[in-house]
C-alpha positions as CSV (number, residue, x, y, z in Angstrom):
1,M,49.7,-12.1,-30.1
2,A,47.2,-12.8,-27.5
3,I,45.7,-10.0,-25.2
4,E,45.4,-10.6,-21.9
5,Q,42.3,-10.2,-20.6
6,P,42.0,-8.2,-17.4
7,Q,41.3,-10.1,-14.1
8,H,38.0,-9.5,-12.3
9,P,38.8,-7.7,-8.9
10,R,37.2,-10.7,-7.2
11,Q,39.3,-13.0,-8.7
12,H,42.6,-11.1,-7.4
13,N,44.6,-13.4,-5.4
14,G,41.7,-15.8,-5.3
15,K,40.1,-13.2,-2.7
16,P,36.5,-11.0,-2.5
17,P,37.6,-7.6,-2.5
18,V,36.5,-5.9,0.8
19,R,34.2,-3.3,1.0
20,S,35.0,-0.6,2.8
21,R,32.9,1.1,5.2
22,H,32.9,4.4,2.8
23,N,31.5,2.6,0.1
24,E,29.0,1.2,2.0
25,S,27.7,4.7,3.0
26,A,27.8,5.6,-0.5
27,T,25.8,3.2,-1.8
28,S,23.3,3.5,1.1
29,G,23.2,7.3,0.4
30,D,22.5,6.5,-3.2
31,L,19.8,4.2,-2.5
32,G,18.6,6.6,0.1
33,D,18.0,9.3,-3.3
34,N,16.5,6.9,-5.5
35,P,12.8,7.3,-5.2
36,S,11.9,4.2,-6.7
37,T,13.7,2.0,-4.0
38,V,12.5,4.2,-0.7
39,E,9.2,5.1,-0.1
40,Q,8.5,8.6,0.3
41,P,6.9,10.1,3.2
42,A,3.1,11.0,2.1
43,D,2.3,14.9,2.1
44,S,0.8,16.2,4.7
45,D,-0.9,19.2,3.0
46,S,-4.7,18.9,3.3
47,G,-5.3,20.5,-0.3
48,I,-7.0,23.4,0.8
49,S,-6.2,26.7,-0.1
50,P,-5.5,29.2,2.8
51,V,-7.6,31.9,1.5
52,V,-10.6,29.4,1.6
53,I,-9.8,28.6,5.0
54,V,-9.4,32.1,6.0
55,V,-12.7,33.4,4.4
56,L,-14.8,30.2,6.3
57,K,-12.9,31.4,9.5
58,V,-14.3,35.2,8.4
59,A,-17.6,34.0,7.5
60,L,-18.0,31.7,10.9
61,V,-17.3,35.1,12.9
62,V,-19.7,37.0,11.4
63,F,-22.2,33.9,12.0
64,I,-21.7,33.5,15.3
65,A,-22.0,37.6,15.9
66,M,-25.3,37.7,14.5
67,S,-26.9,34.8,16.2
68,I,-25.6,36.6,19.1
69,A,-26.8,39.8,18.3
70,A,-30.3,38.4,17.6
71,Q,-30.2,36.1,21.2
72,V,-29.4,39.4,22.8
73,W,-30.9,42.3,21.3
74,A,-33.5,41.0,18.5
75,L,-35.4,37.9,19.7
76,P,-36.0,39.3,23.1
77,L,-37.6,42.6,21.1
78,V,-39.8,40.4,18.8
79,A,-41.1,38.5,22.0
80,R,-42.0,41.6,23.5
81,R,-43.8,43.4,20.8
82,S,-45.5,39.5,20.1
83,A,-46.5,39.3,23.2
84,Q,-48.1,43.5,23.3
85,D,-49.9,42.5,19.8
86,A,-51.6,39.1,21.2
87,P,-52.2,39.2,24.5
88,Q,-53.5,35.9,24.7
89,Y,-50.3,34.5,23.3
90,A,-48.5,36.5,26.0
91,P,-48.0,34.1,28.5
92,Y,-46.1,31.7,25.6
93,A,-43.9,33.9,24.9
94,T,-40.7,33.5,27.2
95,G,-40.8,29.7,26.8
96,Y,-40.9,30.6,23.2
97,L,-38.2,33.2,23.7
98,L,-35.8,30.5,25.9
99,A,-36.2,27.5,23.3
100,V,-35.0,30.0,20.3
101,I,-31.9,31.0,22.3
102,A,-31.2,27.4,23.1
103,A,-31.1,26.5,19.8
104,L,-29.6,29.7,18.5
105,A,-26.7,28.4,21.4
106,C,-26.2,25.1,20.0
107,F,-26.1,26.5,16.6
108,E,-23.2,28.8,17.6
109,I,-21.2,26.1,19.5
110,G,-21.8,23.7,16.4
111,L,-20.0,26.7,14.1
112,V,-17.3,26.6,16.7
113,A,-16.7,22.7,16.2
114,V,-16.7,24.0,12.4
115,W,-13.9,26.4,13.3
116,K,-11.7,23.8,15.0
117,L,-12.4,21.2,12.0
118,A,-11.0,23.6,9.7
119,S,-7.9,24.6,11.5
120,L,-7.1,20.8,11.6
121,S,-8.1,20.6,7.9
122,G,-5.9,23.5,7.0
123,R,-2.7,21.9,9.3
124,G,-3.6,18.4,7.1
125,I,-4.5,16.7,10.4
126,V,-8.0,16.5,9.6
127,F,-8.0,12.5,8.9
128,T,-7.3,12.0,13.3
129,H,-8.9,10.7,16.2
130,D,-9.2,14.5,17.3
131,S,-11.5,15.4,14.5
132,L,-14.0,13.0,15.4
133,I,-15.0,14.7,19.1
134,W,-16.0,18.0,17.3
135,V,-18.4,15.9,14.6
136,D,-19.7,14.5,17.6
137,I,-20.1,18.1,19.2
138,I,-21.5,19.1,15.8
139,I,-24.0,16.1,15.8
140,A,-24.8,17.0,19.8
141,C,-25.8,20.3,18.9
142,V,-28.1,19.4,15.5
143,S,-29.6,16.7,17.6
144,I,-30.9,19.2,20.3
145,A,-31.1,22.2,17.9
146,A,-34.2,19.8,15.8
147,I,-35.8,18.2,19.1
148,I,-36.4,22.0,20.2
149,A,-37.7,22.9,16.7
150,L,-39.6,19.9,16.9
151,A,-41.1,20.9,20.6
152,L,-41.8,24.1,19.2
153,F,-43.7,22.5,16.4
154,V,-46.3,20.2,18.3
155,H,-46.9,23.1,21.0
156,T,-47.6,25.5,18.5
157,A,-49.5,23.9,16.6
158,F,-51.6,21.4,18.9
159,I,-51.5,23.1,22.5
160,A,-51.1,26.9,22.1
161,H,-53.1,26.6,18.5
162,L,-51.6,29.7,17.0
163,K,-52.9,31.7,13.7
164,P,-51.4,31.8,11.5
165,L,-50.7,28.5,10.7
166,A,-47.0,29.8,9.4
167,V,-45.4,30.0,12.8
168,P,-46.4,25.9,13.4
169,L,-45.3,25.1,9.9
170,G,-42.3,27.4,10.1
171,A,-40.9,25.4,13.1
172,L,-41.9,22.2,11.1
173,L,-39.7,23.2,8.2
174,V,-36.8,24.0,10.5
175,A,-37.4,20.6,12.0
176,L,-37.4,18.7,9.3
177,G,-34.3,20.6,7.9
178,L,-32.7,19.7,10.9
179,F,-33.1,16.0,11.0
180,A,-32.2,16.3,7.4
181,M,-28.7,17.8,7.8
182,L,-28.3,15.4,11.0
183,L,-28.2,12.3,9.0
184,L,-26.1,13.6,6.5
185,I,-23.6,14.4,9.1
186,I,-23.7,11.4,10.2
187,V,-23.1,9.5,7.0
188,L,-20.0,12.2,6.9
189,R,-18.7,11.4,9.6
190,A,-19.0,7.5,9.0
191,L,-16.6,8.5,5.8
192,L,-14.1,10.3,8.1
193,V,-14.0,7.3,10.5
194,S,-13.1,4.9,7.2
195,A,-10.9,7.6,6.0
196,T,-8.8,7.6,9.1
197,A,-8.7,3.9,9.8
198,Q,-7.3,3.5,6.2
199,R,-4.8,6.6,7.2
200,D,-3.9,4.3,10.0
201,E,-3.0,1.3,8.6
202,L,-0.9,2.8,6.1
203,Q,1.2,4.9,8.7
204,A,1.5,1.5,10.1
205,V,2.5,0.0,7.5
206,I,4.8,2.2,6.3
């Protein structure tokens, strides 16, 4: 006795089955739930713990407060006492004081820029063109501070001939350290530019 095979739905009445909109939406919903067929959006988390961001910002506030205290109280007091102890160098005291205050102002502006970068990193949007603006501000601040330190070295060593030599050597070491920091920041900026460009290309493809 022969068993009749069930006829394929496409062969029923010689016409292909009609797909309803309900079936199409269900099929598309199944495809959307499948991570292998639909690419998931990239995670915007920066990977940096919020605790680290908070600790960094607290440290920045402390550094800025200490710098302002040095500008307002400590440095003028040291300049006054130095002028009294060494009257021959008294004419240079005001100029040196203003130069150091300007360098500390650059330091404070740079810390504010670091604060903004930390905020962007905490929100997971550090690889953007806005970050480059704050990095450029840091580069400008470090450059100005390095030039000030180098000028202080030249003046104290070759014009004022300050004694002991620890003063001009200290200014020279600060200038060299700032120039080294400047080169490092420039390299990091180049990496940030490359990473930002790759992120933009990836978002365009997605």
